[in-house]
Structure formats: structure tokens, C-alpha cells
C-alpha positions as CSV (number, residue, x, y, z in Angstrom):
1,M,0.0,0.0,0.0
2,K,1.5,3.3,-1.1
3,L,1.5,6.0,1.5
4,N,1.6,9.1,-0.7
5,G,-2.1,9.0,-1.3
6,I,-4.2,6.8,0.9
7,K,-3.1,6.6,4.5
8,T,-3.8,3.9,7.0
9,L,-5.5,5.4,10.0
10,L,-3.8,4.8,13.3
11,A,-6.3,6.6,15.4
12,T,-9.4,5.0,16.7
13,A,-11.6,7.6,15.0
14,A,-11.5,9.7,11.8
15,L,-12.7,13.2,11.2
16,A,-14.6,13.0,7.9
17,V,-15.7,15.9,5.6
18,S,-19.0,16.1,7.5
19,G,-17.0,17.2,10.6
20,S,-18.3,14.4,12.8
21,V,-16.1,12.0,14.6
22,A,-16.7,8.6,13.0
23,F,-15.7,5.0,13.4
24,A,-12.2,3.7,12.9
25,A,-11.6,3.5,9.2
26,D,-8.9,1.5,7.5
27,Y,-8.2,4.1,4.8
28,T,-8.6,7.9,4.5
29,L,-8.7,9.6,1.1
30,T,-7.4,13.2,0.9
31,I,-9.8,15.4,-1.1
32,S,-8.5,18.6,-2.7
33,S,-11.2,21.3,-3.4
34,W,-10.9,24.9,-4.6
35,A,-14.3,26.3,-3.9
36,P,-15.1,28.5,-0.9
37,P,-15.7,26.5,2.4
38,T,-19.4,27.3,2.4
39,H,-20.0,26.6,-1.3
40,G,-22.3,23.7,-2.1
41,I,-19.4,21.7,-3.5
42,N,-17.8,21.6,-0.1
43,A,-20.8,22.0,2.1
44,K,-22.9,19.3,0.4
45,M,-21.3,17.4,-2.5
46,W,-18.1,16.2,-0.8
47,P,-20.0,15.2,2.4
48,K,-22.4,13.2,0.2
49,F,-19.4,11.5,-1.5
50,V,-18.0,10.6,1.9
51,E,-21.4,9.3,3.1
52,M,-21.7,7.1,0.0
53,V,-18.1,5.8,0.3
54,E,-18.5,5.0,4.0
55,E,-21.8,3.2,3.5
56,A,-20.5,1.2,0.5
57,T,-17.4,0.1,2.3
58,D,-18.9,-0.6,5.7
59,G,-16.8,2.2,7.1
60,K,-13.5,0.9,5.9
61,V,-12.9,4.0,3.7
62,T,-13.5,7.6,4.7
63,A,-12.1,11.0,3.5
64,E,-10.9,14.4,4.7
65,L,-11.3,17.6,2.8
66,K,-8.4,20.1,2.3
67,L,-8.9,23.5,0.7
68,G,-6.4,25.7,-1.1
69,I,-3.9,23.0,-2.1
70,A,-3.8,24.4,-5.6
71,P,-5.9,26.7,-7.9
72,P,-8.8,25.3,-10.0
73,P,-6.8,24.7,-13.3
74,A,-4.1,22.7,-11.5
75,Q,-6.4,20.1,-9.9
76,M,-6.0,17.5,-12.7
77,D,-2.2,17.6,-12.5
78,L,-2.4,17.6,-8.7
79,I,-4.3,14.3,-8.7
80,M,-2.1,12.8,-11.4
81,D,0.9,13.6,-9.3
82,G,-0.6,12.0,-6.2
83,A,-0.6,15.2,-4.1
84,A,-4.2,14.4,-3.2
85,D,-6.4,11.4,-3.8
86,A,-9.6,13.0,-5.2
87,S,-10.7,16.4,-6.5
88,I,-13.3,18.1,-8.7
89,I,-12.3,19.7,-11.9
90,F,-14.1,22.2,-14.2
91,H,-13.3,21.3,-17.8
92,G,-13.6,24.9,-19.1
93,Y,-10.6,26.0,-17.0
94,Q,-8.3,24.0,-19.3
95,P,-9.0,25.0,-22.9
96,G,-7.7,22.6,-25.4
97,R,-7.3,19.7,-22.9
98,F,-11.0,18.7,-23.1
99,V,-13.2,18.8,-26.2
100,T,-15.8,16.1,-25.8
101,T,-16.9,17.5,-22.5
102,K,-18.3,20.5,-24.4
103,L,-21.3,18.4,-25.6
104,I,-23.0,18.6,-22.2
105,E,-22.3,22.4,-22.0
106,L,-24.5,23.2,-25.0
107,P,-27.4,25.6,-24.6
108,G,-30.9,24.3,-25.4
109,Y,-31.1,21.2,-23.2
110,E,-34.2,21.0,-21.2
111,G,-34.1,19.4,-17.7
112,S,-32.6,19.6,-14.3
113,A,-28.9,19.3,-13.3
114,E,-29.7,15.8,-12.0
115,A,-31.2,14.7,-15.3
116,A,-28.3,16.3,-17.2
117,S,-25.7,14.7,-15.0
118,V,-27.2,11.2,-15.4
119,A,-27.4,11.7,-19.1
120,Y,-23.8,12.9,-19.2
121,W,-22.5,9.9,-17.5
122,R,-24.4,7.5,-19.7
123,A,-23.2,9.3,-22.9
124,Y,-19.6,9.3,-21.5
125,D,-19.8,5.6,-20.8
126,K,-21.1,4.8,-24.3
127,Y,-19.3,7.4,-26.4
128,L,-17.1,10.1,-24.9
129,K,-14.7,8.0,-22.8
130,A,-13.2,6.6,-26.0
131,A,-11.5,9.9,-26.6
132,D,-9.5,9.2,-23.4
133,E,-9.3,12.9,-22.4
134,H,-9.0,12.1,-18.7
135,R,-6.0,9.9,-19.2
136,G,-3.9,9.8,-16.1
137,V,-6.8,9.9,-13.6
138,K,-9.8,7.8,-12.8
139,V,-13.1,9.5,-13.5
140,I,-15.5,8.7,-10.7
141,A,-18.4,11.0,-11.6
142,L,-19.5,13.6,-14.1
143,H,-22.0,16.4,-13.6
144,T,-23.1,19.8,-14.8
145,H,-24.2,22.8,-12.9
146,G,-27.6,24.3,-13.5
147,P,-28.4,26.7,-16.4
148,A,-25.9,29.6,-16.4
149,Q,-27.3,33.1,-16.4
150,L,-25.8,36.6,-16.7
151,H,-25.2,38.4,-13.4
152,T,-24.4,42.1,-13.8
153,S,-23.7,45.2,-11.7
154,S,-26.1,47.3,-13.8
155,P,-29.5,46.1,-15.1
156,V,-29.6,44.2,-18.5
157,T,-33.1,44.1,-19.9
158,S,-32.3,43.1,-23.5
159,M,-29.8,40.7,-25.0
160,D,-28.5,43.5,-27.3
161,Q,-27.2,45.2,-24.2
162,I,-24.7,42.4,-23.6
163,S,-22.6,43.4,-26.6
164,G,-19.5,45.3,-25.4
165,L,-19.8,44.4,-21.7
166,K,-16.8,43.0,-20.0
167,V,-18.0,39.7,-18.7
168,R,-16.2,36.9,-16.8
169,I,-16.9,33.9,-18.9
170,P,-15.3,30.4,-18.4
171,G,-13.8,28.5,-21.3
172,G,-15.6,25.8,-23.2
173,V,-19.1,26.5,-24.6
174,G,-19.5,29.5,-22.2
175,G,-16.7,31.2,-24.1
176,D,-18.3,30.4,-27.4
177,V,-21.6,31.8,-26.3
178,G,-20.0,35.0,-24.9
179,T,-18.2,35.6,-28.2
180,A,-21.4,35.2,-30.1
181,L,-23.2,37.7,-27.8
182,G,-20.4,40.3,-28.4
183,A,-19.2,40.3,-24.8
184,T,-15.6,41.0,-24.0
185,G,-14.5,37.8,-22.2
186,I,-12.5,37.9,-19.0
187,Q,-11.3,34.6,-17.8
188,V,-10.7,34.2,-14.0
189,P,-11.4,31.2,-11.8
190,A,-14.7,31.2,-9.9
191,P,-13.1,31.9,-6.5
192,K,-11.8,35.3,-8.0
193,V,-15.2,36.4,-9.3
194,Y,-16.2,38.4,-6.3
195,E,-13.1,40.6,-6.2
196,T,-13.2,40.9,-10.0
197,L,-16.7,42.4,-9.9
198,A,-16.1,44.4,-6.7
199,S,-13.1,46.1,-8.3
200,K,-15.1,46.9,-11.5
201,A,-12.7,44.9,-13.6
202,A,-15.8,43.3,-15.1
203,D,-19.3,44.4,-15.7
204,G,-20.8,40.9,-15.1
205,V,-20.3,37.2,-14.9
206,V,-22.1,34.2,-16.4
207,M,-22.6,31.5,-13.8
208,P,-25.5,29.4,-12.4
209,L,-27.9,30.7,-9.9
210,E,-26.2,28.9,-7.0
211,S,-23.5,31.5,-7.3
212,R,-25.8,34.2,-5.9
213,K,-25.0,32.7,-2.6
214,G,-22.0,30.4,-3.2
215,F,-19.9,33.3,-4.5
216,K,-21.9,36.2,-2.9
217,L,-23.0,37.7,-6.2
218,T,-26.0,39.3,-4.5
219,E,-23.4,41.8,-3.1
220,V,-21.6,42.7,-6.3
221,A,-23.9,41.8,-9.2
222,P,-27.5,42.5,-8.0
223,N,-29.0,42.0,-11.5
224,V,-29.8,38.7,-13.2
225,Y,-30.7,38.4,-16.9
226,E,-32.3,35.0,-17.1
227,M,-32.5,33.0,-20.4
228,P,-34.8,29.9,-20.1
229,G,-32.6,26.8,-20.2
230,G,-29.5,29.0,-19.6
231,L,-26.7,30.3,-21.8
232,Y,-24.7,27.1,-21.2
233,R,-24.2,24.4,-18.6
234,G,-20.7,23.9,-17.0
235,S,-19.0,20.5,-17.1
236,F,-17.3,19.0,-14.1
237,A,-15.7,15.7,-13.2
238,F,-14.9,14.1,-9.9
239,I,-11.6,12.4,-10.3
240,M,-9.3,10.1,-8.4
241,N,-5.7,9.1,-8.4
242,E,-5.3,5.8,-10.3
243,D,-2.7,4.4,-7.9
244,T,-4.9,5.3,-4.9
245,F,-7.7,3.2,-6.3
246,A,-5.4,0.4,-7.4
247,D,-4.0,0.1,-3.9
248,L,-7.4,-0.6,-2.4
249,P,-8.3,-4.2,-1.7
250,E,-10.3,-5.8,-4.5
251,D,-13.5,-6.1,-2.5
252,I,-13.4,-2.4,-1.6
253,Q,-12.8,-1.5,-5.3
254,Q,-15.8,-3.6,-6.3
255,A,-18.0,-2.0,-3.7
256,L,-17.1,1.5,-4.8
257,E,-17.5,0.7,-8.5
258,E,-20.9,-0.9,-7.9
259,N,-22.4,1.5,-5.4
260,V,-20.7,4.9,-5.7
261,F,-18.7,5.6,-8.8
262,G,-20.3,6.5,-12.1
263,E,-24.1,7.1,-12.4
264,P,-24.9,6.8,-8.6
265,L,-22.5,9.6,-7.6
266,S,-23.2,11.7,-10.8
267,R,-27.0,11.6,-10.0
268,E,-26.5,12.7,-6.3
269,I,-24.2,15.6,-7.3
270,G,-26.6,16.8,-9.9
271,K,-29.4,16.6,-7.4
272,I,-27.4,18.7,-5.0
273,W,-26.8,21.3,-7.7
274,D,-30.5,21.6,-8.3
275,E,-30.9,22.2,-4.6
276,I,-28.2,24.9,-4.4
277,D,-29.5,26.6,-7.5
278,A,-32.9,26.9,-5.8
279,I,-31.2,28.3,-2.7
280,G,-29.4,30.9,-4.9
281,R,-32.7,32.0,-6.4
282,D,-34.3,32.3,-3.0
283,E,-31.3,34.4,-1.8
284,T,-31.7,36.7,-4.8
285,Q,-35.4,37.2,-4.2
286,A,-34.9,37.9,-0.5
287,T,-32.1,40.4,-1.0
288,E,-33.0,44.1,-1.3
289,G,-31.9,45.7,-4.5
290,N,-31.5,42.4,-6.3
291,A,-33.7,41.6,-9.4
292,I,-34.2,38.9,-12.0
293,Q,-35.1,40.0,-15.5
294,E,-36.5,37.3,-17.7
295,A,-35.5,37.2,-21.4
296,S,-38.2,38.4,-23.8
297,A,-39.7,36.1,-26.4
298,E,-37.8,38.1,-29.0
299,D,-34.5,37.5,-27.2
300,M,-35.3,33.9,-26.8
301,E,-35.8,33.5,-30.5
302,K,-32.5,35.4,-31.2
303,F,-30.6,33.2,-28.7
304,S,-32.0,30.0,-30.2
305,K,-30.2,30.9,-33.5
306,I,-27.0,31.5,-31.6
307,A,-27.4,28.2,-29.8
308,E,-27.9,26.4,-33.1
309,D,-24.7,27.8,-34.5
310,V,-22.7,27.0,-31.3
311,R,-24.1,23.5,-31.3
312,A,-23.0,22.9,-34.9
313,K,-19.5,24.2,-34.1
314,V,-19.1,21.9,-31.1
315,I,-20.5,18.8,-32.8
316,A,-17.9,19.3,-35.5
317,E,-15.1,19.7,-32.9
318,V,-16.1,16.6,-31.0
319,N,-16.3,14.6,-34.3
320,E,-12.7,15.5,-34.9
321,A,-11.8,14.0,-31.5
322,G,-13.0,10.6,-32.9
323,V,-16.4,10.5,-31.2
324,D,-19.8,10.2,-32.9
325,A,-20.9,13.6,-31.6
326,Q,-24.4,13.6,-33.1
327,A,-25.2,10.2,-31.6
328,A,-23.8,11.3,-28.2
329,Y,-25.8,14.6,-28.4
330,D,-29.0,12.8,-29.3
331,M,-28.5,10.4,-26.5
332,I,-28.1,13.2,-23.9
333,K,-31.3,14.9,-25.2
334,S,-33.2,11.6,-25.0
335,E,-31.9,10.6,-21.6
336,M,-32.6,14.1,-20.1
337,S,-36.2,13.9,-21.4
338,S,-36.7,10.5,-19.8
339,N,-35.1,11.3,-16.4
């Protein structure tokens, strides 16, 4: 058993992500996370992961959360190097490294983050993993955030007003949509969004509604321009060090594969994102000076044409990666409608 990742516990109890003193586990996974401590990723998603792992392994495996080990774009390499055992990555932070992941980010999907995350995993398992874009790590879940909307310091009541704005937009499809809308894109990791808006370095940001609370946007971007279905959906993966997994006993590996990794964890994470999006909306509606402006029918029609162009561009890119992009896209749409 290698000691640079999983550590055998010598104490009689372990402090898990939930913060509660638990039973004596045999192995503790070190989780690296880059989101703020109170963000739903750390407050809800990782605790759910630990709960599922502990239940599946009868308490033999637990985990502890560490923040600030490395910035968001470095998480993939961090896990590959064994500096931590598990992490969450946002694919858009590493342009050029991931292409097939852009399929789930496309605007126009109808359905919850839970439905999208389940559909994403199934399409990955059947089509996308053949591209081997996560080589060097073990993918243990895939998920999306909820529909991303525009959050601004000044009110935006029409899509035409977006052109010329300085907007923090992530990579991936979010960047494609921002360019199509005429926004001047500013790329900073999510943890830097608050200070970027507070310093007036950007006029707005495109993020899901959970960010109203998770990144305190109610304080620096009181206006939301909401497009039904969102401007895009962000793509995430929960990843694990390959040696860490290989060093676990075979019965534990099997328990994790059957009960936690893949669709079960993807579903639970997506479900949590739906929950924190609802919390973000409630936070906005309860905060004085905040407002949500729904896109007009005219803007929705304009955006549908933009979405169509972006979709064609992405499908062509994914095809070049050796994946049947149209089949994967059709599967995601079909799976989302049935979940």
C-alpha cells in the first residue's frame, strides 16, 4: 500500500468531511477542493461523496477535505501527481485539454442538473470516454451545474445590451456563447469572481444561480438576466488518483464501482446542484436591491439561433476527437427527457 495518497488510520476515529467523529476506518482519502468553504461543492457534495463511500465500504474507507492546495486549473495535474487522492475539476478551466466535455455544456437542453448529470455519465460511458481525455486519472463521476445566467452590476433588460460588456466567462461553450453575444470575455477562476466584480474589472459574470449565494453575487452583481434553459451548462468531473484506487483491496474497489462511482454519484451531485440553484434564487429574491429580468420572447428567438450555431460548431469539434458527436448529443437529449 502506497502512503503518498491513501493513509492507513492509526487513530481510533477519523474526522470526515462532515465534521463528525466517526468509526475507525482503514483508509482515508485526501480530497482537494478549490471552492469556498461554504459553497455547495464543499458543504454538500463532498459530504455526500464521503457518506456514500463509507456506506458502500462498511466504514473501511473515509475521506478528509483540504482546501487551497492548488488553484482550480491545477487540480487535474495535482491528482495525477498523487498530491491528493480526489478532486473536482471544471473542464472549461483547461481550454484545449478537453473537447468532448463541451457536448454537455451546450445551450438548449431541457431538464434539471440531476437529469443532465445522469445523461452525461451515460453518454460518457457509451461514447465520450473513447477519446481518453482524462488519461492519467480515474473519472468517478461527471456532472453539470444548472443553467448559467448573466449576473451584472447594472440592469440588463435586453440581449442586445450584452454586446460590449466586460464579462467573466469560463472556457468551453461558455466562451463560445460569450463571443457570439459580443461580450468581451474575461477569464478568471470562480473563486476570483467576487473581487473581479467588486473592483469593477468586469461588468458581469455568467454563472449558475447557486453563485448568488455560493460566491456572494448578491453583493456585487445584483441584477440577473435569465434565459430559459440557460446560456450554457458547465461541465465537471470528480476524479481520483489511479494508484490510490489500485492500492485498495479488490472487495473495496468492487463496492465503490458498484455503489458509488459512475451514475450513482453523478446523480447525487446533480441533485445537489438543483438544490443549491434553488437556494441561490431564493437568496436573490430575498435580498433588497436584487432583481431577476427574464428574457423576452424576441430575445429567446435570437438566442435559439446563436445556440444552433454554437451546437453545430461543437459537434464538428467533437467529431474531430474521434467521437460520434451527433449520436452522443442525441443520447443526452433523449436521456434528459426521460429522467
